PyMOL Python script that loads the backbone (N, CA, C, O; Angstrom):
from pymol import cmd

cmd.read_pdbstr("""\
ATOM      1  N   MET A   1     -26.359  14.237  -0.586  1.00  0.00           N
ATOM      2  CA  MET A   1     -26.195  14.775   0.816  1.00  0.00           C
ATOM      3  C   MET A   1     -25.877  14.285   1.881  1.00  0.00           C
ATOM      4  O   MET A   1     -26.179  13.127   2.170  1.00  0.00           O
ATOM      5  N   THR A   2     -25.233  15.044   2.640  1.00  0.00           N
ATOM      6  CA  THR A   2     -24.054  14.680   3.652  1.00  0.00           C
ATOM      7  C   THR A   2     -25.077  14.217   4.951  1.00  0.00           C
ATOM      8  O   THR A   2     -26.133  14.824   5.128  1.00  0.00           O
ATOM      9  N   ALA A   3     -24.669  13.105   5.826  1.00  0.00           N
ATOM     10  CA  ALA A   3     -25.169  13.077   6.978  1.00  0.00           C
ATOM     11  C   ALA A   3     -24.347  13.760   8.183  1.00  0.00           C
ATOM     12  O   ALA A   3     -23.158  13.746   8.501  1.00  0.00           O
ATOM     13  N   ILE A   4     -25.472  14.349   8.702  1.00  0.00           N
ATOM     14  CA  ILE A   4     -24.482  14.981  10.132  1.00  0.00           C
ATOM     15  C   ILE A   4     -24.858  14.025  11.415  1.00  0.00           C
ATOM     16  O   ILE A   4     -25.873  13.628  11.987  1.00  0.00           O
ATOM     17  N   THR A   5     -23.539  13.904  11.517  1.00  0.00           N
ATOM     18  CA  THR A   5     -22.976  13.060  13.022  1.00  0.00           C
ATOM     19  C   THR A   5     -22.900  13.671  14.400  1.00  0.00           C
ATOM     20  O   THR A   5     -22.352  14.773  14.390  1.00  0.00           O
ATOM     21  N   LEU A   6     -23.157  13.403  15.153  1.00  0.00           N
ATOM     22  CA  LEU A   6     -23.025  13.969  16.367  1.00  0.00           C
ATOM     23  C   LEU A   6     -21.797  13.314  17.222  1.00  0.00           C
ATOM     24  O   LEU A   6     -21.713  12.087  17.271  1.00  0.00           O
ATOM     25  N   ASP A   7     -20.911  14.082  17.849  1.00  0.00           N
ATOM     26  CA  ASP A   7     -20.530  13.484  19.045  1.00  0.00           C
ATOM     27  C   ASP A   7     -20.479  12.759  20.335  1.00  0.00           C
ATOM     28  O   ASP A   7     -20.449  13.361  21.409  1.00  0.00           O
ATOM     29  N   PRO A   8     -20.470  11.738  20.256  1.00  0.00           N
ATOM     30  CA  PRO A   8     -21.319  11.262  21.834  1.00  0.00           C
ATOM     31  C   PRO A   8     -20.610  11.825  23.274  1.00  0.00           C
ATOM     32  O   PRO A   8     -21.092  11.926  24.402  1.00  0.00           O
ATOM     33  N   ALA A   9     -19.312  12.136  22.769  1.00  0.00           N
ATOM     34  CA  ALA A   9     -18.661  12.577  24.041  1.00  0.00           C
ATOM     35  C   ALA A   9     -18.433  14.360  24.033  1.00  0.00           C
ATOM     36  O   ALA A   9     -17.620  15.011  23.377  1.00  0.00           O
ATOM     37  N   PRO A  10     -19.600  14.895  25.137  1.00  0.00           N
ATOM     38  CA  PRO A  10     -19.769  16.375  24.855  1.00  0.00           C
ATOM     39  C   PRO A  10     -18.435  16.705  25.337  1.00  0.00           C
ATOM     40  O   PRO A  10     -17.733  16.114  26.158  1.00  0.00           O
ATOM     41  N   ASN A  11     -18.230  17.730  24.690  1.00  0.00           N
ATOM     42  CA  ASN A  11     -17.034  18.610  24.671  1.00  0.00           C
ATOM     43  C   ASN A  11     -16.669  19.517  26.247  1.00  0.00           C
ATOM     44  O   ASN A  11     -17.337  19.392  27.274  1.00  0.00           O
ATOM     45  N   ALA A  12     -15.738  20.204  26.123  1.00  0.00           N
ATOM     46  CA  ALA A  12     -15.754  21.228  27.366  1.00  0.00           C
ATOM     47  C   ALA A  12     -16.585  22.238  27.675  1.00  0.00           C
ATOM     48  O   ALA A  12     -17.047  22.622  28.750  1.00  0.00           O
ATOM     49  N   ALA A  13     -16.725  22.676  26.363  1.00  0.00           N
ATOM     50  CA  ALA A  13     -17.918  24.214  26.382  1.00  0.00           C
ATOM     51  C   ALA A  13     -19.261  23.593  26.256  1.00  0.00           C
ATOM     52  O   ALA A  13     -20.122  24.440  26.022  1.00  0.00           O
ATOM     53  N   THR A  14     -19.712  22.366  26.338  1.00  0.00           N
ATOM     54  CA  THR A  14     -20.932  21.716  26.865  1.00  0.00           C
ATOM     55  C   THR A  14     -20.994  21.259  27.863  1.00  0.00           C
ATOM     56  O   THR A  14     -22.135  21.157  28.315  1.00  0.00           O
ATOM     57  N   LEU A  15     -19.832  20.748  28.731  1.00  0.00           N
ATOM     58  CA  LEU A  15     -19.633  20.433  29.675  1.00  0.00           C
ATOM     59  C   LEU A  15     -20.123  22.064  30.842  1.00  0.00           C
ATOM     60  O   LEU A  15     -21.067  22.322  31.588  1.00  0.00           O
ATOM     61  N   ALA A  16     -19.088  22.663  30.486  1.00  0.00           N
ATOM     62  CA  ALA A  16     -19.438  24.020  31.594  1.00  0.00           C
ATOM     63  C   ALA A  16     -20.452  24.413  30.922  1.00  0.00           C
ATOM     64  O   ALA A  16     -20.325  25.629  31.065  1.00  0.00           O
ATOM     65  N   PHE A  17     -21.581  24.241  30.146  1.00  0.00           N
ATOM     66  CA  PHE A  17     -23.164  24.968  29.911  1.00  0.00           C
ATOM     67  C   PHE A  17     -24.016  24.086  30.686  1.00  0.00           C
ATOM     68  O   PHE A  17     -25.120  24.394  31.134  1.00  0.00           O
ATOM     69  N   LEU A  18     -23.547  23.191  30.788  1.00  0.00           N
ATOM     70  CA  LEU A  18     -24.592  22.009  31.799  1.00  0.00           C
ATOM     71  C   LEU A  18     -24.190  22.420  33.164  1.00  0.00           C
ATOM     72  O   LEU A  18     -25.101  22.587  33.976  1.00  0.00           O
ATOM     73  N   GLU A  19     -22.662  22.657  33.637  1.00  0.00           N
ATOM     74  CA  GLU A  19     -22.839  22.401  34.883  1.00  0.00           C
ATOM     75  C   GLU A  19     -23.529  23.981  35.473  1.00  0.00           C
ATOM     76  O   GLU A  19     -24.025  24.134  36.589  1.00  0.00           O
ATOM     77  N   LYS A  20     -23.422  24.884  34.574  1.00  0.00           N
ATOM     78  CA  LYS A  20     -23.949  26.144  34.921  1.00  0.00           C
ATOM     79  C   LYS A  20     -25.441  26.096  35.124  1.00  0.00           C
ATOM     80  O   LYS A  20     -26.074  26.408  36.133  1.00  0.00           O
ATOM     81  N   HIS A  21     -25.900  25.620  33.904  1.00  0.00           N
ATOM     82  CA  HIS A  21     -27.423  25.183  33.849  1.00  0.00           C
ATOM     83  C   HIS A  21     -28.013  24.075  33.473  1.00  0.00           C
ATOM     84  O   HIS A  21     -28.379  23.605  32.396  1.00  0.00           O
ATOM     85  N   PRO A  22     -28.045  23.543  35.268  1.00  0.00           N
ATOM     86  CA  PRO A  22     -28.340  21.789  34.794  1.00  0.00           C
ATOM     87  C   PRO A  22     -29.951  21.556  34.649  1.00  0.00           C
ATOM     88  O   PRO A  22     -30.682  22.281  35.325  1.00  0.00           O
ATOM     89  N   PRO A  23     -30.375  20.836  34.024  1.00  0.00           N
ATOM     90  CA  PRO A  23     -32.236  20.674  33.797  1.00  0.00           C
ATOM     91  C   PRO A  23     -32.891  20.501  35.079  1.00  0.00           C
ATOM     92  O   PRO A  23     -32.755  19.624  35.933  1.00  0.00           O
ATOM     93  N   LEU A  24     -33.695  21.618  35.021  1.00  0.00           N
ATOM     94  CA  LEU A  24     -34.434  21.418  36.259  1.00  0.00           C
ATOM     95  C   LEU A  24     -35.065  20.442  37.099  1.00  0.00           C
ATOM     96  O   LEU A  24     -35.651  20.479  38.181  1.00  0.00           O
ATOM     97  N   SER A  25     -34.776  19.593  36.298  1.00  0.00           N
ATOM     98  CA  SER A  25     -35.148  17.937  36.991  1.00  0.00           C
ATOM     99  C   SER A  25     -34.021  17.404  37.646  1.00  0.00           C
ATOM    100  O   SER A  25     -34.026  16.294  38.179  1.00  0.00           O
ATOM    101  N   ALA A  26     -33.018  18.198  37.618  1.00  0.00           N
ATOM    102  CA  ALA A  26     -31.655  17.507  37.951  1.00  0.00           C
ATOM    103  C   ALA A  26     -30.711  18.576  39.309  1.00  0.00           C
ATOM    104  O   ALA A  26     -29.686  18.430  39.975  1.00  0.00           O
ATOM    105  N   GLU A  27     -31.982  19.825  39.142  1.00  0.00           N
ATOM    106  CA  GLU A  27     -31.328  21.066  39.934  1.00  0.00           C
ATOM    107  C   GLU A  27     -31.343  20.478  41.406  1.00  0.00           C
ATOM    108  O   GLU A  27     -32.414  19.988  41.764  1.00  0.00           O
ATOM    109  N   THR A  28     -30.184  20.463  42.389  1.00  0.00           N
ATOM    110  CA  THR A  28     -30.251  20.645  43.469  1.00  0.00           C
ATOM    111  C   THR A  28     -30.191  21.405  44.560  1.00  0.00           C
ATOM    112  O   THR A  28     -30.224  21.094  45.751  1.00  0.00           O
ATOM    113  N   ARG A  29     -30.090  22.529  43.979  1.00  0.00           N
ATOM    114  CA  ARG A  29     -30.054  23.782  44.675  1.00  0.00           C
ATOM    115  C   ARG A  29     -31.427  24.650  45.065  1.00  0.00           C
ATOM    116  O   ARG A  29     -32.162  25.045  44.159  1.00  0.00           O
ATOM    117  N   THR A  30     -31.696  24.892  46.312  1.00  0.00           N
ATOM    118  CA  THR A  30     -33.104  25.381  46.555  1.00  0.00           C
ATOM    119  C   THR A  30     -33.541  26.572  46.118  1.00  0.00           C
ATOM    120  O   THR A  30     -34.763  26.716  46.075  1.00  0.00           O
ATOM    121  N   HIS A  31     -32.494  27.931  45.606  1.00  0.00           N
ATOM    122  CA  HIS A  31     -32.256  29.131  45.023  1.00  0.00           C
ATOM    123  C   HIS A  31     -31.493  28.756  43.777  1.00  0.00           C
ATOM    124  O   HIS A  31     -30.873  27.694  43.828  1.00  0.00           O
ATOM    125  N   VAL A  32     -31.451  29.337  42.868  1.00  0.00           N
ATOM    126  CA  VAL A  32     -30.778  30.102  41.815  1.00  0.00           C
ATOM    127  C   VAL A  32     -30.324  31.510  41.667  1.00  0.00           C
ATOM    128  O   VAL A  32     -30.606  32.313  42.556  1.00  0.00           O
ATOM    129  N   ASN A  33     -29.587  31.913  40.534  1.00  0.00           N
ATOM    130  CA  ASN A  33     -29.460  33.217  40.507  1.00  0.00           C
ATOM    131  C   ASN A  33     -30.292  33.728  39.082  1.00  0.00           C
ATOM    132  O   ASN A  33     -30.869  33.122  38.179  1.00  0.00           O
ATOM    133  N   THR A  34     -30.075  34.937  39.336  1.00  0.00           N
ATOM    134  CA  THR A  34     -30.876  35.835  38.172  1.00  0.00           C
ATOM    135  C   THR A  34     -31.144  35.071  36.392  1.00  0.00           C
ATOM    136  O   THR A  34     -32.089  34.851  35.633  1.00  0.00           O
ATOM    137  N   GLU A  35     -29.280  34.849  36.425  1.00  0.00           N
ATOM    138  CA  GLU A  35     -29.210  34.368  35.277  1.00  0.00           C
ATOM    139  C   GLU A  35     -29.608  32.922  34.963  1.00  0.00           C
ATOM    140  O   GLU A  35     -29.901  32.640  33.801  1.00  0.00           O
ATOM    141  N   VAL A  36     -29.636  32.083  35.825  1.00  0.00           N
ATOM    142  CA  VAL A  36     -29.930  30.522  35.769  1.00  0.00           C
ATOM    143  C   VAL A  36     -31.562  30.524  35.971  1.00  0.00           C
ATOM    144  O   VAL A  36     -32.155  29.530  35.551  1.00  0.00           O
ATOM    145  N   MET A  37     -32.391  31.658  36.636  1.00  0.00           N
ATOM    146  CA  MET A  37     -33.544  31.717  36.451  1.00  0.00           C
ATOM    147  C   MET A  37     -34.225  31.875  35.126  1.00  0.00           C
ATOM    148  O   MET A  37     -35.147  31.222  34.636  1.00  0.00           O
ATOM    149  N   CYS A  38     -33.294  33.291  34.488  1.00  0.00           N
ATOM    150  CA  CYS A  38     -34.255  33.719  33.289  1.00  0.00           C
ATOM    151  C   CYS A  38     -33.721  32.723  31.968  1.00  0.00           C
ATOM    152  O   CYS A  38     -34.311  32.740  30.888  1.00  0.00           O
ATOM    153  N   TRP A  39     -32.716  32.003  32.188  1.00  0.00           N
ATOM    154  CA  TRP A  39     -32.210  31.025  31.259  1.00  0.00           C
ATOM    155  C   TRP A  39     -33.608  29.775  31.231  1.00  0.00           C
ATOM    156  O   TRP A  39     -34.380  29.438  30.334  1.00  0.00           O
ATOM    157  N   HIS A  40     -33.477  29.415  32.426  1.00  0.00           N
ATOM    158  CA  HIS A  40     -34.957  28.414  32.380  1.00  0.00           C
ATOM    159  C   HIS A  40     -36.329  29.282  31.808  1.00  0.00           C
ATOM    160  O   HIS A  40     -37.005  28.784  30.908  1.00  0.00           O
ATOM    161  N   LEU A  41     -36.574  30.199  32.213  1.00  0.00           N
ATOM    162  CA  LEU A  41     -37.943  31.251  31.912  1.00  0.00           C
ATOM    163  C   LEU A  41     -37.914  31.840  30.580  1.00  0.00           C
ATOM    164  O   LEU A  41     -38.851  32.486  30.111  1.00  0.00           O
ATOM    165  N   ASP A  42     -36.478  31.526  29.800  1.00  0.00           N
ATOM    166  CA  ASP A  42     -36.356  32.256  28.856  1.00  0.00           C
ATOM    167  C   ASP A  42     -37.437  34.190  28.987  1.00  0.00           C
ATOM    168  O   ASP A  42     -38.517  34.753  28.806  1.00  0.00           O
ATOM    169  N   ARG A  43     -36.212  34.329  29.369  1.00  0.00           N
ATOM    170  CA  ARG A  43     -36.654  36.001  30.087  1.00  0.00           C
ATOM    171  C   ARG A  43     -35.245  36.533  29.708  1.00  0.00           C
ATOM    172  O   ARG A  43     -34.368  35.772  29.299  1.00  0.00           O
ATOM    173  N   ARG A  44     -35.033  38.078  29.883  1.00  0.00           N
ATOM    174  CA  ARG A  44     -33.851  38.600  30.360  1.00  0.00           C
ATOM    175  C   ARG A  44     -33.382  39.091  31.279  1.00  0.00           C
ATOM    176  O   ARG A  44     -34.262  39.880  31.622  1.00  0.00           O
ATOM    177  N   PRO A  45     -32.636  39.187  31.912  1.00  0.00           N
ATOM    178  CA  PRO A  45     -32.238  39.593  33.170  1.00  0.00           C
ATOM    179  C   PRO A  45     -33.093  41.187  33.758  1.00  0.00           C
ATOM    180  O   PRO A  45     -33.669  41.249  34.844  1.00  0.00           O
ATOM    181  N   GLN A  46     -33.023  42.029  33.047  1.00  0.00           N
ATOM    182  CA  GLN A  46     -33.896  43.019  33.582  1.00  0.00           C
ATOM    183  C   GLN A  46     -35.292  42.589  33.541  1.00  0.00           C
ATOM    184  O   GLN A  46     -36.008  43.276  34.270  1.00  0.00           O
ATOM    185  N   THR A  47     -35.932  41.598  32.864  1.00  0.00           N
ATOM    186  CA  THR A  47     -37.238  41.392  33.033  1.00  0.00           C
ATOM    187  C   THR A  47     -37.591  41.037  34.855  1.00  0.00           C
ATOM    188  O   THR A  47     -38.470  41.370  35.650  1.00  0.00           O
ATOM    189  N   ALA A  48     -36.369  40.200  34.900  1.00  0.00           N
ATOM    190  CA  ALA A  48     -36.134  39.384  36.475  1.00  0.00           C
ATOM    191  C   ALA A  48     -36.373  40.626  37.575  1.00  0.00           C
ATOM    192  O   ALA A  48     -37.177  40.809  38.490  1.00  0.00           O
ATOM    193  N   ARG A  49     -35.582  41.162  37.174  1.00  0.00           N
ATOM    194  CA  ARG A  49     -35.033  42.797  38.089  1.00  0.00           C
ATOM    195  C   ARG A  49     -36.429  43.290  38.164  1.00  0.00           C
ATOM    196  O   ARG A  49     -36.667  43.541  39.345  1.00  0.00           O
ATOM    197  N   LEU A  50     -37.480  43.542  37.391  1.00  0.00           N
ATOM    198  CA  LEU A  50     -38.290  44.652  37.239  1.00  0.00           C
ATOM    199  C   LEU A  50     -39.315  43.731  38.164  1.00  0.00           C
ATOM    200  O   LEU A  50     -39.419  44.338  39.230  1.00  0.00           O
ATOM    201  N   TRP A  51     -40.019  42.668  38.204  1.00  0.00           N
ATOM    202  CA  TRP A  51     -40.364  41.707  38.561  1.00  0.00           C
ATOM    203  C   TRP A  51     -40.168  41.746  39.984  1.00  0.00           C
ATOM    204  O   TRP A  51     -41.132  42.030  40.696  1.00  0.00           O
ATOM    205  N   ALA A  52     -38.888  41.462  40.564  1.00  0.00           N
ATOM    206  CA  ALA A  52     -38.305  42.076  41.703  1.00  0.00           C
ATOM    207  C   ALA A  52     -38.431  43.386  42.554  1.00  0.00           C
ATOM    208  O   ALA A  52     -38.600  43.582  43.757  1.00  0.00           O
ATOM    209  N   MET A  53     -38.286  44.188  41.490  1.00  0.00           N
ATOM    210  CA  MET A  53     -38.795  45.426  42.249  1.00  0.00           C
ATOM    211  C   MET A  53     -40.195  45.915  42.646  1.00  0.00           C
ATOM    212  O   MET A  53     -40.574  46.640  43.566  1.00  0.00           O
ATOM    213  N   ARG A  54     -40.904  45.215  41.554  1.00  0.00           N
ATOM    214  CA  ARG A  54     -42.345  46.149  41.449  1.00  0.00           C
ATOM    215  C   ARG A  54     -43.174  44.730  42.468  1.00  0.00           C
ATOM    216  O   ARG A  54     -44.312  44.870  42.917  1.00  0.00           O
ATOM    217  N   GLU A  55     -42.318  43.401  42.686  1.00  0.00           N
ATOM    218  CA  GLU A  55     -43.026  42.571  43.319  1.00  0.00           C
ATOM    219  C   GLU A  55     -44.413  42.324  42.580  1.00  0.00           C
ATOM    220  O   GLU A  55     -45.416  42.178  43.278  1.00  0.00           O
ATOM    221  N   ASN A  56     -44.516  42.268  41.060  1.00  0.00           N
ATOM    222  CA  ASN A  56     -45.579  41.846  40.256  1.00  0.00           C
ATOM    223  C   ASN A  56     -45.113  40.759  39.546  1.00  0.00           C
ATOM    224  O   ASN A  56     -45.904  40.617  38.613  1.00  0.00           O
ATOM    225  N   GLY A  57     -44.127  39.793  39.480  1.00  0.00           N
ATOM    226  CA  GLY A  57     -43.908  38.889  38.270  1.00  0.00           C
ATOM    227  C   GLY A  57     -44.338  37.669  38.588  1.00  0.00           C
ATOM    228  O   GLY A  57     -45.031  37.653  39.606  1.00  0.00           O
ATOM    229  N   PRO A  58     -44.168  36.653  38.074  1.00  0.00           N
ATOM    230  CA  PRO A  58     -45.097  35.408  38.550  1.00  0.00           C
ATOM    231  C   PRO A  58     -44.419  34.784  40.005  1.00  0.00           C
ATOM    232  O   PRO A  58     -45.130  34.067  40.709  1.00  0.00           O
ATOM    233  N   LEU A  59     -42.951  35.108  40.432  1.00  0.00           N
ATOM    234  CA  LEU A  59     -42.332  34.368  41.118  1.00  0.00           C
ATOM    235  C   LEU A  59     -41.712  35.439  41.692  1.00  0.00           C
ATOM    236  O   LEU A  59     -41.623  36.488  41.053  1.00  0.00           O
ATOM    237  N   ARG A  60     -41.141  35.315  43.119  1.00  0.00           N
ATOM    238  CA  ARG A  60     -40.835  36.336  43.997  1.00  0.00           C
ATOM    239  C   ARG A  60     -39.575  35.862  44.520  1.00  0.00           C
ATOM    240  O   ARG A  60     -39.537  34.707  44.945  1.00  0.00           O
ATOM    241  N   PRO A  61     -38.206  36.813  44.563  1.00  0.00           N
ATOM    242  CA  PRO A  61     -37.039  36.043  44.965  1.00  0.00           C
ATOM    243  C   PRO A  61     -36.897  36.502  45.987  1.00  0.00           C
ATOM    244  O   PRO A  61     -37.785  37.227  46.435  1.00  0.00           O
ATOM    245  N   ILE A  62     -35.510  36.197  46.863  1.00  0.00           N
ATOM    246  CA  ILE A  62     -35.368  36.747  48.251  1.00  0.00           C
ATOM    247  C   ILE A  62     -34.271  37.288  47.834  1.00  0.00           C
ATOM    248  O   ILE A  62     -33.728  37.220  46.731  1.00  0.00           O
ATOM    249  N   ARG A  63     -33.813  38.129  49.307  1.00  0.00           N
ATOM    250  CA  ARG A  63     -32.983  39.194  48.914  1.00  0.00           C
ATOM    251  C   ARG A  63     -31.571  38.616  49.784  1.00  0.00           C
ATOM    252  O   ARG A  63     -31.684  38.487  51.003  1.00  0.00           O
ATOM    253  N   VAL A  64     -30.246  38.274  49.112  1.00  0.00           N
ATOM    254  CA  VAL A  64     -29.162  38.038  49.997  1.00  0.00           C
ATOM    255  C   VAL A  64     -27.916  38.908  50.143  1.00  0.00           C
ATOM    256  O   VAL A  64     -26.929  38.352  49.663  1.00  0.00           O
ATOM    257  N   ASN A  65     -27.724  39.867  50.561  1.00  0.00           N
ATOM    258  CA  ASN A  65     -26.469  40.775  50.758  1.00  0.00           C
ATOM    259  C   ASN A  65     -26.822  41.395  49.170  1.00  0.00           C
ATOM    260  O   ASN A  65     -25.955  41.388  48.296  1.00  0.00           O
ATOM    261  N   GLY A  66     -28.002  41.848  48.965  1.00  0.00           N
ATOM    262  CA  GLY A  66     -28.238  42.904  48.208  1.00  0.00           C
ATOM    263  C   GLY A  66     -28.659  41.985  46.643  1.00  0.00           C
ATOM    264  O   GLY A  66     -29.430  42.490  45.828  1.00  0.00           O
ATOM    265  N   ARG A  67     -28.055  40.681  46.428  1.00  0.00           N
ATOM    266  CA  ARG A  67     -28.532  39.647  45.551  1.00  0.00           C
ATOM    267  C   ARG A  67     -29.670  38.964  45.336  1.00  0.00           C
ATOM    268  O   ARG A  67     -30.115  38.529  46.398  1.00  0.00           O
ATOM    269  N   LEU A  68     -30.481  38.624  44.170  1.00  0.00           N
ATOM    270  CA  LEU A  68     -31.396  38.065  44.343  1.00  0.00           C
ATOM    271  C   LEU A  68     -31.458  36.452  43.993  1.00  0.00           C
ATOM    272  O   LEU A  68     -30.997  35.957  42.965  1.00  0.00           O
ATOM    273  N   ALA A  69     -32.104  35.748  45.031  1.00  0.00           N
ATOM    274  CA  ALA A  69     -32.270  34.612  44.994  1.00  0.00           C
ATOM    275  C   ALA A  69     -33.674  33.651  44.631  1.00  0.00           C
ATOM    276  O   ALA A  69     -34.611  33.482  45.413  1.00  0.00           O
ATOM    277  N   TRP A  70     -33.586  33.182  43.507  1.00  0.00           N
ATOM    278  CA  TRP A  70     -35.050  32.614  43.064  1.00  0.00           C
ATOM    279  C   TRP A  70     -35.279  31.249  43.162  1.00  0.00           C
ATOM    280  O   TRP A  70     -34.663  30.373  42.554  1.00  0.00           O
ATOM    281  N   PRO A  71     -36.436  31.061  44.164  1.00  0.00           N
ATOM    282  CA  PRO A  71     -36.755  29.771  44.318  1.00  0.00           C
ATOM    283  C   PRO A  71     -36.917  28.734  43.373  1.00  0.00           C
ATOM    284  O   PRO A  71     -37.887  28.853  42.625  1.00  0.00           O
ATOM    285  N   VAL A  72     -36.207  27.766  43.236  1.00  0.00           N
ATOM    286  CA  VAL A  72     -35.908  26.414  42.522  1.00  0.00           C
ATOM    287  C   VAL A  72     -37.162  25.638  42.264  1.00  0.00           C
ATOM    288  O   VAL A  72     -37.359  25.003  41.228  1.00  0.00           O
ATOM    289  N   ALA A  73     -38.207  25.750  43.517  1.00  0.00           N
ATOM    290  CA  ALA A  73     -39.681  25.163  43.489  1.00  0.00           C
ATOM    291  C   ALA A  73     -40.894  25.848  42.521  1.00  0.00           C
ATOM    292  O   ALA A  73     -41.724  25.243  41.842  1.00  0.00           O
ATOM    293  N   GLU A  74     -40.746  27.097  42.659  1.00  0.00           N
ATOM    294  CA  GLU A  74     -41.122  28.204  41.731  1.00  0.00           C
ATOM    295  C   GLU A  74     -41.099  28.046  40.895  1.00  0.00           C
ATOM    296  O   GLU A  74     -42.254  27.962  40.477  1.00  0.00           O
ATOM    297  N   ILE A  75     -40.141  27.860  39.878  1.00  0.00           N
ATOM    298  CA  ILE A  75     -39.339  27.518  38.888  1.00  0.00           C
ATOM    299  C   ILE A  75     -39.856  26.522  38.453  1.00  0.00           C
ATOM    300  O   ILE A  75     -40.212  26.739  37.295  1.00  0.00           O
ATOM    301  N   LYS A  76     -40.061  25.656  38.731  1.00  0.00           N
ATOM    302  CA  LYS A  76     -40.396  24.203  38.574  1.00  0.00           C
ATOM    303  C   LYS A  76     -42.072  24.226  38.453  1.00  0.00           C
ATOM    304  O   LYS A  76     -42.686  23.742  37.503  1.00  0.00           O
ATOM    305  N   ARG A  77     -42.627  24.827  39.507  1.00  0.00           N
ATOM    306  CA  ARG A  77     -44.189  25.175  39.559  1.00  0.00           C
ATOM    307  C   ARG A  77     -44.556  25.540  38.266  1.00  0.00           C
ATOM    308  O   ARG A  77     -45.314  24.846  37.589  1.00  0.00           O
ATOM    309  N   ILE A  78     -43.877  26.989  37.731  1.00  0.00           N
ATOM    310  CA  ILE A  78     -44.527  27.788  36.717  1.00  0.00           C
ATOM    311  C   ILE A  78     -44.239  26.708  35.424  1.00  0.00           C
ATOM    312  O   ILE A  78     -45.315  26.599  34.835  1.00  0.00           O
ATOM    313  N   LEU A  79     -43.371  26.007  34.868  1.00  0.00           N
ATOM    314  CA  LEU A  79     -43.196  25.626  34.042  1.00  0.00           C
ATOM    315  C   LEU A  79     -43.363  24.268  34.235  1.00  0.00           C
ATOM    316  O   LEU A  79     -42.509  23.574  33.682  1.00  0.00           O
ATOM    317  N   GLY A  80     -44.326  23.618  34.940  1.00  0.00           N
ATOM    318  CA  GLY A  80     -45.251  22.223  34.665  1.00  0.00           C
ATOM    319  C   GLY A  80     -44.281  21.495  35.168  1.00  0.00           C
ATOM    320  O   GLY A  80     -44.673  20.347  34.961  1.00  0.00           O
ATOM    321  N   VAL A  81     -42.941  21.409  35.866  1.00  0.00           N
ATOM    322  CA  VAL A  81     -41.440  20.068  36.368  1.00  0.00           C
ATOM    323  C   VAL A  81     -42.344  19.502  37.325  1.00  0.00           C
ATOM    324  O   VAL A  81     -43.295  20.116  37.809  1.00  0.00           O
ATOM    325  N   ALA A  82     -41.988  18.166  37.623  1.00  0.00           N
ATOM    326  CA  ALA A  82     -42.441  17.945  38.925  1.00  0.00           C
ATOM    327  C   ALA A  82     -41.332  17.858  39.665  1.00  0.00           C
ATOM    328  O   ALA A  82     -40.169  17.558  39.397  1.00  0.00           O
ATOM    329  N   ALA A  83     -42.163  18.324  41.122  1.00  0.00           N
ATOM    330  CA  ALA A  83     -41.106  18.582  42.074  1.00  0.00           C
ATOM    331  C   ALA A  83     -39.846  17.167  42.629  1.00  0.00           C
ATOM    332  O   ALA A  83     -38.956  17.416  43.441  1.00  0.00           O
TER     333      ALA A  83
END
""", "prot")
cmd.dss("prot")
cmd.show_as("cartoon", "prot")
cmd.util.cbc("prot")
cmd.orient("prot")
């Protein structure tokens, strides 16, 4: 049986992923885009767009120049992460 060893130093792909999707507890932005919100809530972007259009989802975005910005505080509330 071969043991699996993990490299303690993260590679460039891992660092890029973590930069784009930091843990919610480390998130410093007040609002995130649809892709990041969907990653945290494990939903597809089209689901989030429907929530925004119909205004019937668990959270509501604000619109900035036609783009959706989702409040981090509400994402944390839904997931039960301490603010």
